C-alpha positions in Angstrom: 150.9 98.5 104.7 147.9 98.1 102.5 147.7 95.6 99.8 145.9 95.8 96.3 144.2 93.3 94.7 147.0 92.3 92.5 149.0 91.7 95.3 146.7 89.8 97.4 146.1 87.4 94.5 149.6 86.8 93.9 149.9 86.2 97.4 147.3 83.4 97.7 148.3 82.2 94.3 151.9 81.7 95.8 150.1 80.0 98.6 148.4 77.5 96.7 151.5 76.8 94.1 153.7 75.7 97.1 151.0 73.5 98.7 149.8 69.7 98.1 146.6 71.6 97.2 148.4 71.8 93.8 149.3 68.4 93.6 146.1 67.0 94.6 144.6 69.1 91.8 144.9 67.3 88.6 145.0 70.3 86.7 146.4 73.6 86.5 146.5 76.8 88.2 145.3 80.4 87.0 144.3 83.4 87.7 141.5 85.4 87.0 140.8 85.4 83.2 143.4 82.9 82.2 141.3 79.9 81.8 140.9 78.7 78.6 137.4 79.2 77.5 137.1 75.0 75.8 139.3 73.8 79.3 137.7 70.6 80.3 140.3 69.4 82.8 140.3 70.4 86.7 141.4 73.3 87.1 142.2 75.4 90.4 140.9 79.2 89.7 141.8 81.6 91.6 139.1 84.5 91.1 140.1 88.6 91.6 140.1 89.6 95.6 137.2 92.1 97.0 138.0 93.5 99.9 138.0 96.7 102.2 141.0 99.6 101.9 141.0 100.4 105.7 144.6 100.1 107.6 143.4 96.8 108.4 142.0 95.1 105.1 139.4 92.5 105.4 138.1 90.6 102.2 137.2 87.7 100.2 139.5 85.1 97.5 136.7 83.1 95.7 138.7 80.4 94.8 137.1 77.5 92.4 137.9 74.2 91.2 136.8 72.5 88.0 135.8 69.2 87.6 134.9 67.2 84.4 131.8 65.7 84.3 131.6 61.5 84.3 129.6 59.2 82.0 127.3 57.6 83.8 124.3 55.0 81.7 125.5 57.5 78.7 124.8 60.5 80.1 127.1 63.5 81.5 126.8 63.6 85.1 127.9 65.3 88.0 131.2 63.5 89.5 130.1 63.6 92.9 133.3 61.3 94.4 135.4 64.0 93.1 133.8 67.0 94.4 133.8 65.7 97.5 137.0 64.6 97.7 138.5 68.0 96.3 135.4 70.4 99.2 137.6 68.1 101.4 140.8 68.4 100.4 140.2 71.9 99.9 138.9 72.6 103.5 142.2 70.5 104.9 144.4 73.1 103.5 142.6 76.4 104.2 142.3 74.8 107.3 146.4 74.4 107.7 146.9 77.8 106.3 149.1 79.4 109.4 150.5 83.2 107.8 152.2 85.8 109.7 151.0 88.8 107.2 147.1 87.5 107.3 144.5 85.8 109.3 142.9 83.0 106.6 139.6 81.3 107.9 136.4 80.3 105.2 133.8 82.7 104.8 131.0 80.0 104.2 131.2 76.0 103.9 132.6 74.9 100.7 130.5 73.7 97.9 130.0 72.4 94.5 127.6 74.4 91.9 127.3 73.8 88.3 129.1 75.6 85.7 127.2 77.9 83.5 127.8 76.8 79.9 130.4 74.0 80.1 129.9 70.1 81.6 131.7 70.5 84.4 130.9 71.8 88.2 133.1 73.9 90.1 134.0 73.4 93.9 133.5 77.0 95.7 135.5 78.1 98.8 135.4 81.9 100.0 138.7 82.2 101.3 138.4 85.4 104.1 141.3 87.3 104.5 142.3 89.9 107.5 145.7 92.0 107.5 147.8 91.6 110.3 
């Protein structure tokens, strides 16, 4: 049966919420648009999935973990150690995913980017899904 974007979003949310990744992240897990604009915490945000409407659905779910900057020599700077740690934690989690409904894999290398307009970076994983 074909799934909607909202159903896939819910499914990925449940997978992450029931995993060790949830406890490894120091903040909360949010669905699209629900993370407060002024948040300065380490939070995981699931972005709205995009994909095909074919019988076998293929798509991408962006997952971002926002990492607050640290102070070094009086300046706000990227918390490099924590970003790398989160990259490794996310990679381990996604490699361990085994599911009867979806074939999951990473679409590209997990990376860290500067968040626009806030003193944070985010670790991004593009989780590719395919219905089985």
